[in-house]
Gaussian input, Z-matrix of N, CA and C with variables (Angstrom, degrees):
# hf/3-21g

backbone

0 1
 N
 C     1     B1
 C     2     B2     1     A1
 N     3     B3     2     A2     1     D1
 C     4     B4     3     A3     2     D2
 C     5     B5     4     A4     3     D3
 N     6     B6     5     A5     4     D4
 C     7     B7     6     A6     5     D5
 C     8     B8     7     A7     6     D6
 N     9     B9     8     A8     7     D7
 C    10    B10     9     A9     8     D8
 C    11    B11    10    A10     9     D9
 N    12    B12    11    A11    10    D10
 C    13    B13    12    A12    11    D11
 C    14    B14    13    A13    12    D12
 N    15    B15    14    A14    13    D13
 C    16    B16    15    A15    14    D14
 C    17    B17    16    A16    15    D15
 N    18    B18    17    A17    16    D16
 C    19    B19    18    A18    17    D17
 C    20    B20    19    A19    18    D18
 N    21    B21    20    A20    19    D19
 C    22    B22    21    A21    20    D20
 C    23    B23    22    A22    21    D21
 N    24    B24    23    A23    22    D22
 C    25    B25    24    A24    23    D23
 C    26    B26    25    A25    24    D24
 N    27    B27    26    A26    25    D25
 C    28    B28    27    A27    26    D26
 C    29    B29    28    A28    27    D27
 N    30    B30    29    A29    28    D28
 C    31    B31    30    A30    29    D29
 C    32    B32    31    A31    30    D30
 N    33    B33    32    A32    31    D31
 C    34    B34    33    A33    32    D32
 C    35    B35    34    A34    33    D33
 N    36    B36    35    A35    34    D34
 C    37    B37    36    A36    35    D35
 C    38    B38    37    A37    36    D36
 N    39    B39    38    A38    37    D37
 C    40    B40    39    A39    38    D38
 C    41    B41    40    A40    39    D39
 N    42    B42    41    A41    40    D40
 C    43    B43    42    A42    41    D41
 C    44    B44    43    A43    42    D42
 N    45    B45    44    A44    43    D43
 C    46    B46    45    A45    44    D44
 C    47    B47    46    A46    45    D45
 N    48    B48    47    A47    46    D46
 C    49    B49    48    A48    47    D47
 C    50    B50    49    A49    48    D48
 N    51    B51    50    A50    49    D49
 C    52    B52    51    A51    50    D50
 C    53    B53    52    A52    51    D51
 N    54    B54    53    A53    52    D52
 C    55    B55    54    A54    53    D53
 C    56    B56    55    A55    54    D54
 N    57    B57    56    A56    55    D55
 C    58    B58    57    A57    56    D56
 C    59    B59    58    A58    57    D57
 N    60    B60    59    A59    58    D58
 C    61    B61    60    A60    59    D59
 C    62    B62    61    A61    60    D60
 N    63    B63    62    A62    61    D61
 C    64    B64    63    A63    62    D62
 C    65    B65    64    A64    63    D63
 N    66    B66    65    A65    64    D64
 C    67    B67    66    A66    65    D65
 C    68    B68    67    A67    66    D66
 N    69    B69    68    A68    67    D67
 C    70    B70    69    A69    68    D68
 C    71    B71    70    A70    69    D69
 N    72    B72    71    A71    70    D70
 C    73    B73    72    A72    71    D71
 C    74    B74    73    A73    72    D72
 N    75    B75    74    A74    73    D73
 C    76    B76    75    A75    74    D74
 C    77    B77    76    A76    75    D75
 N    78    B78    77    A77    76    D76
 C    79    B79    78    A78    77    D77
 C    80    B80    79    A79    78    D78
 N    81    B81    80    A80    79    D79
 C    82    B82    81    A81    80    D80
 C    83    B83    82    A82    81    D81
 N    84    B84    83    A83    82    D82
 C    85    B85    84    A84    83    D83
 C    86    B86    85    A85    84    D84
 N    87    B87    86    A86    85    D85
 C    88    B88    87    A87    86    D86
 C    89    B89    88    A88    87    D87
 N    90    B90    89    A89    88    D88
 C    91    B91    90    A90    89    D89
 C    92    B92    91    A91    90    D90
 N    93    B93    92    A92    91    D91
 C    94    B94    93    A93    92    D92
 C    95    B95    94    A94    93    D93
 N    96    B96    95    A95    94    D94
 C    97    B97    96    A96    95    D95
 C    98    B98    97    A97    96    D96
 N    99    B99    98    A98    97    D97
 C   100   B100    99    A99    98    D98
 C   101   B101   100   A100    99    D99
 N   102   B102   101   A101   100   D100
 C   103   B103   102   A102   101   D101
 C   104   B104   103   A103   102   D102
 N   105   B105   104   A104   103   D103
 C   106   B106   105   A105   104   D104
 C   107   B107   106   A106   105   D105
 N   108   B108   107   A107   106   D106
 C   109   B109   108   A108   107   D107
 C   110   B110   109   A109   108   D108
 N   111   B111   110   A110   109   D109
 C   112   B112   111   A111   110   D110
 C   113   B113   112   A112   111   D111
 N   114   B114   113   A113   112   D112
 C   115   B115   114   A114   113   D113
 C   116   B116   115   A115   114   D114
 N   117   B117   116   A116   115   D115
 C   118   B118   117   A117   116   D116
 C   119   B119   118   A118   117   D117
 N   120   B120   119   A119   118   D118
 C   121   B121   120   A120   119   D119
 C   122   B122   121   A121   120   D120
 N   123   B123   122   A122   121   D121
 C   124   B124   123   A123   122   D122
 C   125   B125   124   A124   123   D123
 N   126   B126   125   A125   124   D124
 C   127   B127   126   A126   125   D125
 C   128   B128   127   A127   126   D126
 N   129   B129   128   A128   127   D127
 C   130   B130   129   A129   128   D128
 C   131   B131   130   A130   129   D129
 N   132   B132   131   A131   130   D130
 C   133   B133   132   A132   131   D131
 C   134   B134   133   A133   132   D132
 N   135   B135   134   A134   133   D133
 C   136   B136   135   A135   134   D134
 C   137   B137   136   A136   135   D135
 N   138   B138   137   A137   136   D136
 C   139   B139   138   A138   137   D137
 C   140   B140   139   A139   138   D138
 N   141   B141   140   A140   139   D139
 C   142   B142   141   A141   140   D140
 C   143   B143   142   A142   141   D141
 N   144   B144   143   A143   142   D142
 C   145   B145   144   A144   143   D143
 C   146   B146   145   A145   144   D144
 N   147   B147   146   A146   145   D145
 C   148   B148   147   A147   146   D146
 C   149   B149   148   A148   147   D147
 N   150   B150   149   A149   148   D148
 C   151   B151   150   A150   149   D149
 C   152   B152   151   A151   150   D150
 N   153   B153   152   A152   151   D151
 C   154   B154   153   A153   152   D152
 C   155   B155   154   A154   153   D153
 N   156   B156   155   A155   154   D154
 C   157   B157   156   A156   155   D155
 C   158   B158   157   A157   156   D156
 N   159   B159   158   A158   157   D157
 C   160   B160   159   A159   158   D158
 C   161   B161   160   A160   159   D159
 N   162   B162   161   A161   160   D160
 C   163   B163   162   A162   161   D161
 C   164   B164   163   A163   162   D162
 N   165   B165   164   A164   163   D163
 C   166   B166   165   A165   164   D164
 C   167   B167   166   A166   165   D165
 N   168   B168   167   A167   166   D166
 C   169   B169   168   A168   167   D167
 C   170   B170   169   A169   168   D168
 N   171   B171   170   A170   169   D169
 C   172   B172   171   A171   170   D170
 C   173   B173   172   A172   171   D171
 N   174   B174   173   A173   172   D172
 C   175   B175   174   A174   173   D173
 C   176   B176   175   A175   174   D174
 N   177   B177   176   A176   175   D175
 C   178   B178   177   A177   176   D176
 C   179   B179   178   A178   177   D177
 N   180   B180   179   A179   178   D178
 C   181   B181   180   A180   179   D179
 C   182   B182   181   A181   180   D180
 N   183   B183   182   A182   181   D181
 C   184   B184   183   A183   182   D182
 C   185   B185   184   A184   183   D183
 N   186   B186   185   A185   184   D184
 C   187   B187   186   A186   185   D185
 C   188   B188   187   A187   186   D186
 N   189   B189   188   A188   187   D187
 C   190   B190   189   A189   188   D188
 C   191   B191   190   A190   189   D189
 N   192   B192   191   A191   190   D190
 C   193   B193   192   A192   191   D191
 C   194   B194   193   A193   192   D192
 N   195   B195   194   A194   193   D193
 C   196   B196   195   A195   194   D194
 C   197   B197   196   A196   195   D195
 N   198   B198   197   A197   196   D196
 C   199   B199   198   A198   197   D197
 C   200   B200   199   A199   198   D198
 N   201   B201   200   A200   199   D199
 C   202   B202   201   A201   200   D200
 C   203   B203   202   A202   201   D201
 N   204   B204   203   A203   202   D202
 C   205   B205   204   A204   203   D203
 C   206   B206   205   A205   204   D204
 N   207   B207   206   A206   205   D205
 C   208   B208   207   A207   206   D206
 C   209   B209   208   A208   207   D207
 N   210   B210   209   A209   208   D208
 C   211   B211   210   A210   209   D209
 C   212   B212   211   A211   210   D210
 N   213   B213   212   A212   211   D211
 C   214   B214   213   A213   212   D212
 C   215   B215   214   A214   213   D213
 N   216   B216   215   A215   214   D214
 C   217   B217   216   A216   215   D215
 C   218   B218   217   A217   216   D216
 N   219   B219   218   A218   217   D217
 C   220   B220   219   A219   218   D218
 C   221   B221   220   A220   219   D219
 N   222   B222   221   A221   220   D220
 C   223   B223   222   A222   221   D221
 C   224   B224   223   A223   222   D222
 N   225   B225   224   A224   223   D223
 C   226   B226   225   A225   224   D224
 C   227   B227   226   A226   225   D225
 N   228   B228   227   A227   226   D226
 C   229   B229   228   A228   227   D227
 C   230   B230   229   A229   228   D228
 N   231   B231   230   A230   229   D229
 C   232   B232   231   A231   230   D230
 C   233   B233   232   A232   231   D231
 N   234   B234   233   A233   232   D232
 C   235   B235   234   A234   233   D233
 C   236   B236   235   A235   234   D234
 N   237   B237   236   A236   235   D235
 C   238   B238   237   A237   236   D236
 C   239   B239   238   A238   237   D237
 N   240   B240   239   A239   238   D238
 C   241   B241   240   A240   239   D239
 C   242   B242   241   A241   240   D240
 N   243   B243   242   A242   241   D241
 C   244   B244   243   A243   242   D242
 C   245   B245   244   A244   243   D243

   B1=1.4510
   B2=1.5443
   B3=1.2778
   B4=1.4722
   B5=1.5365
   B6=1.3338
   B7=1.4848
   B8=1.5039
   B9=1.3252
   B10=1.4738
   B11=1.5484
   B12=1.3187
   B13=1.4679
   B14=1.5185
   B15=1.3521
   B16=1.4377
   B17=1.5464
   B18=1.2934
   B19=1.4530
   B20=1.5420
   B21=1.3289
   B22=1.4567
   B23=1.5088
   B24=1.3224
   B25=1.4883
   B26=1.5219
   B27=1.3079
   B28=1.4653
   B29=1.5289
   B30=1.2868
   B31=1.4587
   B32=1.5096
   B33=1.3542
   B34=1.4964
   B35=1.5042
   B36=1.3555
   B37=1.4528
   B38=1.5251
   B39=1.3148
   B40=1.4445
   B41=1.5544
   B42=1.3264
   B43=1.4896
   B44=1.5223
   B45=1.3494
   B46=1.4529
   B47=1.5157
   B48=1.3237
   B49=1.4764
   B50=1.5456
   B51=1.3241
   B52=1.4714
   B53=1.5018
   B54=1.3240
   B55=1.4793
   B56=1.4999
   B57=1.3685
   B58=1.4638
   B59=1.5333
   B60=1.2899
   B61=1.4686
   B62=1.5320
   B63=1.3447
   B64=1.4306
   B65=1.5220
   B66=1.3248
   B67=1.4789
   B68=1.5438
   B69=1.3127
   B70=1.4511
   B71=1.5151
   B72=1.3233
   B73=1.4492
   B74=1.5315
   B75=1.3207
   B76=1.4667
   B77=1.5328
   B78=1.3745
   B79=1.4409
   B80=1.5209
   B81=1.3505
   B82=1.4445
   B83=1.5144
   B84=1.3017
   B85=1.4593
   B86=1.5266
   B87=1.3068
   B88=1.4553
   B89=1.5124
   B90=1.3227
   B91=1.4559
   B92=1.5235
   B93=1.3464
   B94=1.4249
   B95=1.5304
   B96=1.3094
   B97=1.4601
   B98=1.5338
   B99=1.3152
   B100=1.4694
   B101=1.5376
   B102=1.3071
   B103=1.4656
   B104=1.5264
   B105=1.3247
   B106=1.4616
   B107=1.5497
   B108=1.3017
   B109=1.4687
   B110=1.5096
   B111=1.3558
   B112=1.4588
   B113=1.5408
   B114=1.3192
   B115=1.4679
   B116=1.5313
   B117=1.3152
   B118=1.4664
   B119=1.5274
   B120=1.3331
   B121=1.4581
   B122=1.5054
   B123=1.3407
   B124=1.4667
   B125=1.5132
   B126=1.3205
   B127=1.4608
   B128=1.5199
   B129=1.3176
   B130=1.4771
   B131=1.5353
   B132=1.3159
   B133=1.4657
   B134=1.5202
   B135=1.3308
   B136=1.4772
   B137=1.5232
   B138=1.3031
   B139=1.4771
   B140=1.5176
   B141=1.3390
   B142=1.4808
   B143=1.5153
   B144=1.3341
   B145=1.4540
   B146=1.5304
   B147=1.3577
   B148=1.4849
   B149=1.5197
   B150=1.3138
   B151=1.4610
   B152=1.5224
   B153=1.3016
   B154=1.4598
   B155=1.5353
   B156=1.2996
   B157=1.4761
   B158=1.5444
   B159=1.3221
   B160=1.4538
   B161=1.5705
   B162=1.3363
   B163=1.4796
   B164=1.5145
   B165=1.3320
   B166=1.4538
   B167=1.5106
   B168=1.3366
   B169=1.4694
   B170=1.4950
   B171=1.3207
   B172=1.4390
   B173=1.5497
   B174=1.3192
   B175=1.4435
   B176=1.5300
   B177=1.3156
   B178=1.4625
   B179=1.5234
   B180=1.3167
   B181=1.4420
   B182=1.5609
   B183=1.3192
   B184=1.4431
   B185=1.5071
   B186=1.3057
   B187=1.4786
   B188=1.4951
   B189=1.3063
   B190=1.4722
   B191=1.5081
   B192=1.3098
   B193=1.4469
   B194=1.5280
   B195=1.3395
   B196=1.4440
   B197=1.5267
   B198=1.2973
   B199=1.4550
   B200=1.5103
   B201=1.3186
   B202=1.4618
   B203=1.5341
   B204=1.3127
   B205=1.4820
   B206=1.5379
   B207=1.3315
   B208=1.4491
   B209=1.5042
   B210=1.3057
   B211=1.4283
   B212=1.5438
   B213=1.2688
   B214=1.4847
   B215=1.5000
   B216=1.3306
   B217=1.4488
   B218=1.5219
   B219=1.3141
   B220=1.4565
   B221=1.5019
   B222=1.3125
   B223=1.4741
   B224=1.5386
   B225=1.3307
   B226=1.4701
   B227=1.5153
   B228=1.3270
   B229=1.4730
   B230=1.5156
   B231=1.3147
   B232=1.4428
   B233=1.4925
   B234=1.2847
   B235=1.4626
   B236=1.5289
   B237=1.3550
   B238=1.4622
   B239=1.5047
   B240=1.3349
   B241=1.4849
   B242=1.5045
   B243=1.2985
   B244=1.4664
   B245=1.4860
   A1=106.84
   A2=114.00
   A3=122.23
   A4=109.34
   A5=117.16
   A6=119.93
   A7=112.20
   A8=119.63
   A9=120.60
   A10=110.51
   A11=117.51
   A12=119.73
   A13=108.53
   A14=118.48
   A15=122.10
   A16=109.87
   A17=117.91
   A18=120.46
   A19=112.05
   A20=115.37
   A21=118.69
   A22=110.60
   A23=117.99
   A24=121.17
   A25=109.53
   A26=117.56
   A27=121.74
   A28=110.95
   A29=117.06
   A30=122.74
   A31=113.01
   A32=113.88
   A33=118.28
   A34=110.61
   A35=118.17
   A36=120.84
   A37=111.37
   A38=117.71
   A39=121.64
   A40=110.63
   A41=114.25
   A42=118.50
   A43=110.31
   A44=116.79
   A45=121.15
   A46=111.06
   A47=117.41
   A48=120.40
   A49=109.21
   A50=116.43
   A51=119.77
   A52=111.46
   A53=116.79
   A54=120.33
   A55=111.76
   A56=117.58
   A57=120.28
   A58=111.41
   A59=117.75
   A60=122.38
   A61=111.28
   A62=117.25
   A63=121.10
   A64=115.05
   A65=116.01
   A66=120.80
   A67=110.37
   A68=115.71
   A69=120.73
   A70=107.81
   A71=115.67
   A72=119.35
   A73=110.23
   A74=115.93
   A75=120.63
   A76=111.86
   A77=115.22
   A78=119.89
   A79=112.61
   A80=116.09
   A81=118.93
   A82=111.84
   A83=116.14
   A84=120.12
   A85=110.81
   A86=116.76
   A87=121.40
   A88=111.64
   A89=117.56
   A90=122.14
   A91=111.09
   A92=118.40
   A93=122.79
   A94=113.17
   A95=116.77
   A96=119.21
   A97=112.86
   A98=115.20
   A99=121.98
   A100=108.08
   A101=117.00
   A102=120.45
   A103=109.73
   A104=115.95
   A105=120.25
   A106=109.52
   A107=116.65
   A108=119.18
   A109=112.27
   A110=116.77
   A111=120.29
   A112=109.70
   A113=117.83
   A114=122.22
   A115=109.92
   A116=116.37
   A117=122.61
   A118=110.07
   A119=117.67
   A120=121.18
   A121=112.84
   A122=115.95
   A123=120.18
   A124=110.06
   A125=117.29
   A126=119.18
   A127=112.29
   A128=117.29
   A129=121.47
   A130=111.20
   A131=117.18
   A132=119.81
   A133=113.15
   A134=117.32
   A135=119.58
   A136=110.23
   A137=115.69
   A138=120.49
   A139=113.08
   A140=117.84
   A141=120.28
   A142=113.18
   A143=119.12
   A144=121.88
   A145=108.61
   A146=114.15
   A147=120.08
   A148=110.12
   A149=114.16
   A150=120.86
   A151=112.19
   A152=117.15
   A153=121.42
   A154=112.10
   A155=117.02
   A156=122.63
   A157=108.44
   A158=116.57
   A159=119.29
   A160=109.11
   A161=116.24
   A162=119.35
   A163=110.51
   A164=118.99
   A165=121.65
   A166=110.76
   A167=117.15
   A168=120.78
   A169=108.91
   A170=119.11
   A171=122.40
   A172=110.76
   A173=116.53
   A174=120.68
   A175=111.15
   A176=117.29
   A177=122.16
   A178=110.84
   A179=117.99
   A180=122.27
   A181=113.23
   A182=115.19
   A183=119.92
   A184=113.04
   A185=115.92
   A186=122.40
   A187=108.36
   A188=116.09
   A189=121.54
   A190=109.65
   A191=114.43
   A192=120.76
   A193=107.87
   A194=116.76
   A195=121.94
   A196=108.89
   A197=115.90
   A198=121.97
   A199=108.02
   A200=115.35
   A201=119.84
   A202=107.31
   A203=116.58
   A204=118.88
   A205=108.68
   A206=113.74
   A207=120.59
   A208=110.78
   A209=115.35
   A210=122.53
   A211=107.75
   A212=115.83
   A213=118.83
   A214=110.17
   A215=118.33
   A216=120.31
   A217=112.03
   A218=115.64
   A219=119.83
   A220=109.59
   A221=117.17
   A222=120.24
   A223=111.22
   A224=116.86
   A225=119.35
   A226=111.69
   A227=117.17
   A228=118.37
   A229=111.05
   A230=117.50
   A231=119.37
   A232=112.69
   A233=118.89
   A234=122.65
   A235=110.46
   A236=116.77
   A237=120.29
   A238=112.81
   A239=117.18
   A240=119.13
   A241=109.45
   A242=115.18
   A243=119.93
   A244=111.10
   D1=137.19
   D2=-179.07
   D3=-66.35
   D4=132.09
   D5=179.64
   D6=-62.34
   D7=-25.90
   D8=-179.11
   D9=-62.59
   D10=-30.74
   D11=178.97
   D12=-64.27
   D13=-43.51
   D14=-177.11
   D15=-71.88
   D16=-38.11
   D17=177.02
   D18=-64.72
   D19=-38.82
   D20=177.21
   D21=-64.66
   D22=-42.82
   D23=178.15
   D24=-61.94
   D25=-43.90
   D26=178.34
   D27=-60.69
   D28=-43.94
   D29=176.52
   D30=-59.42
   D31=-43.69
   D32=178.56
   D33=-64.80
   D34=-37.82
   D35=177.84
   D36=-64.76
   D37=-42.95
   D38=178.72
   D39=-61.40
   D40=-44.40
   D41=-178.98
   D42=-62.49
   D43=-44.60
   D44=-179.68
   D45=-61.91
   D46=-41.95
   D47=179.57
   D48=-65.70
   D49=-41.37
   D50=-179.88
   D51=-62.72
   D52=-47.26
   D53=-177.04
   D54=-70.94
   D55=-34.28
   D56=176.43
   D57=-64.74
   D58=-25.76
   D59=179.26
   D60=-91.58
   D61=-0.38
   D62=179.35
   D63=71.06
   D64=25.52
   D65=-178.20
   D66=-96.65
   D67=143.29
   D68=169.98
   D69=-83.94
   D70=166.50
   D71=177.13
   D72=-63.21
   D73=-36.75
   D74=179.43
   D75=-63.84
   D76=-43.68
   D77=179.90
   D78=-65.57
   D79=-41.70
   D80=177.50
   D81=-65.81
   D82=-38.31
   D83=177.49
   D84=-59.24
   D85=-41.89
   D86=178.00
   D87=-63.19
   D88=-43.92
   D89=179.79
   D90=-65.49
   D91=-35.68
   D92=-176.11
   D93=-88.72
   D94=-12.25
   D95=-178.63
   D96=72.80
   D97=34.28
   D98=176.58
   D99=-128.50
   D100=172.50
   D101=178.72
   D102=-84.39
   D103=160.23
   D104=175.98
   D105=-62.47
   D106=-37.56
   D107=177.42
   D108=-59.71
   D109=-34.83
   D110=178.14
   D111=-68.53
   D112=-38.96
   D113=176.43
   D114=-61.37
   D115=-45.58
   D116=177.05
   D117=-57.65
   D118=-46.24
   D119=178.85
   D120=-62.60
   D121=-40.57
   D122=-179.95
   D123=-66.74
   D124=-45.91
   D125=-179.78
   D126=-64.79
   D127=-25.38
   D128=177.31
   D129=-85.04
   D130=-6.58
   D131=177.24
   D132=76.03
   D133=28.83
   D134=-178.91
   D135=-72.26
   D136=140.33
   D137=-176.17
   D138=-80.77
   D139=-6.50
   D140=-177.81
   D141=-81.29
   D142=0.92
   D143=-176.22
   D144=-90.98
   D145=135.08
   D146=179.83
   D147=-71.95
   D148=151.35
   D149=178.09
   D150=-58.38
   D151=-36.14
   D152=178.10
   D153=-56.65
   D154=-37.23
   D155=179.84
   D156=-66.72
   D157=-42.61
   D158=179.36
   D159=-63.57
   D160=-40.43
   D161=179.29
   D162=-65.35
   D163=-38.24
   D164=178.67
   D165=-64.93
   D166=-41.70
   D167=-179.63
   D168=-66.09
   D169=-44.98
   D170=178.43
   D171=-57.06
   D172=-45.21
   D173=-179.35
   D174=-62.97
   D175=-41.42
   D176=179.88
   D177=-64.75
   D178=-27.95
   D179=179.64
   D180=-92.02
   D181=0.89
   D182=-178.41
   D183=72.38
   D184=30.96
   D185=-177.64
   D186=-122.17
   D187=172.97
   D188=173.87
   D189=-136.20
   D190=150.73
   D191=177.28
   D192=-90.06
   D193=131.92
   D194=179.52
   D195=-130.56
   D196=156.32
   D197=175.19
   D198=-107.58
   D199=140.96
   D200=177.76
   D201=-139.33
   D202=158.65
   D203=179.92
   D204=-56.95
   D205=144.09
   D206=179.72
   D207=-68.65
   D208=137.22
   D209=174.41
   D210=-122.73
   D211=158.99
   D212=176.47
   D213=-78.63
   D214=140.90
   D215=178.60
   D216=-68.45
   D217=150.32
   D218=175.49
   D219=-77.64
   D220=163.99
   D221=177.48
   D222=-59.08
   D223=-38.43
   D224=176.96
   D225=-61.85
   D226=-40.97
   D227=178.81
   D228=-65.57
   D229=-38.51
   D230=177.70
   D231=-65.78
   D232=-34.63
   D233=176.83
   D234=-62.20
   D235=-36.54
   D236=-179.53
   D237=-76.11
   D238=-17.21
   D239=-178.63
   D240=-78.32
   D241=131.38
   D242=-175.90
   D243=-115.68

């Protein structure tokens, strides 16, 4: 499975958590100690972002990054992948 699929899903999850908490990208960037451009890149699922930045964002959102065994995506998930 292409890593970009997983990065895009991670970015979508971060964006959903941010918007559910009523935070702007700028506000989240301040909480996480990263730039707004970094938040934009993470929400877009860009592969150029360091893992440390993802960990900072997760911490600022009160979440944690975990690893789980790989599963195959559902057809609905593949439809959402662009």
